[in-house]
Every structure is written in C-alpha cells, then in structure tokens.
C-alpha positions, 0 to 999 in steps of 0.5 A, a space after each residue: 954262481 949256482 942257479 936253483 931249479 924252480 920247484 914244481 908243485 904237484 897237485 894230487 887231484 881228488 877222485 871227483 876232480 879226476 872225473 871232471 878232468 875226464 869229462 872235459 877231455 871227453 867233451 874235447 874228443 867230440 869236437 864240434 858234435 851236437 850236444 857233446 856235453 850231454 853225450 859225455 854226461 850220459 856215458 858217464 851216467 851209464 857207467 855209474 849206474 852200472 857200478 851202483 847196481 853191481 856194488 851197492 846191492 839191493 836198493 842201489 836205486 834208492 841212493 841214486 834217487 836220493 842224489 837226484 832229489 837233492 839236485 832237484 830240490 836243493 841245488 845249493 846242498 848239491 853244490 856243497 856236496 860237490 865242493 866237499 869232494 874237491 881237494 886242492 882246487 876247492 872253491 873252483 866252481 862246477 863247470 856245469 849248471 845246477 838246475 
C-alpha cells in the first residue's frame, strides 16, 4: 500500500504582508524593551520617508500627507486600503489600532 505525502500549500505573501511580518519579527527582536512597537514603527517610517523622498520626486511629501490625512480623518477608508493590499490573508485584521 503506497502512502501519499501530504501536499504543502505555499502562500505567497504580498509586499504589505511581508512588511507586516518584518514588523512582527523586529518587535520580537526588541524583547521586553519599552515602546518596542513604536520603535519599530519609527524605524520603518524613517526608511519609508527616505524612499519617498528619493523615488517620488518633487511633492513626495504631498503623497505622505495624503495618507496621513486619510488615516486621521477616515480610518475606515485607511483600513480598506490596507485590506486591498493583502493577498491570501485578506480578511485578517490589522495588528495595529487605527486612531
């Protein structure tokens, strides 16, 4: 009697899911440090802002402020933007609270 090996399902993460995974990994790296979530978020923001300033050209800050305004004034819309950038894991709630 032959036994079939169970097939492994490989889930390809979207770029957003990869960033969320990296965020979690970095938070874990900080261990018991104070404000570890904020520290990681700040570092990711620093890198993101640098990349915006390099690759978006003039007015890069307008795009950044547009996202900030959406998050501040319409958190439900911001959550929809996040959800639309997920792949196989759509429906998974963000691990961060939207204020």
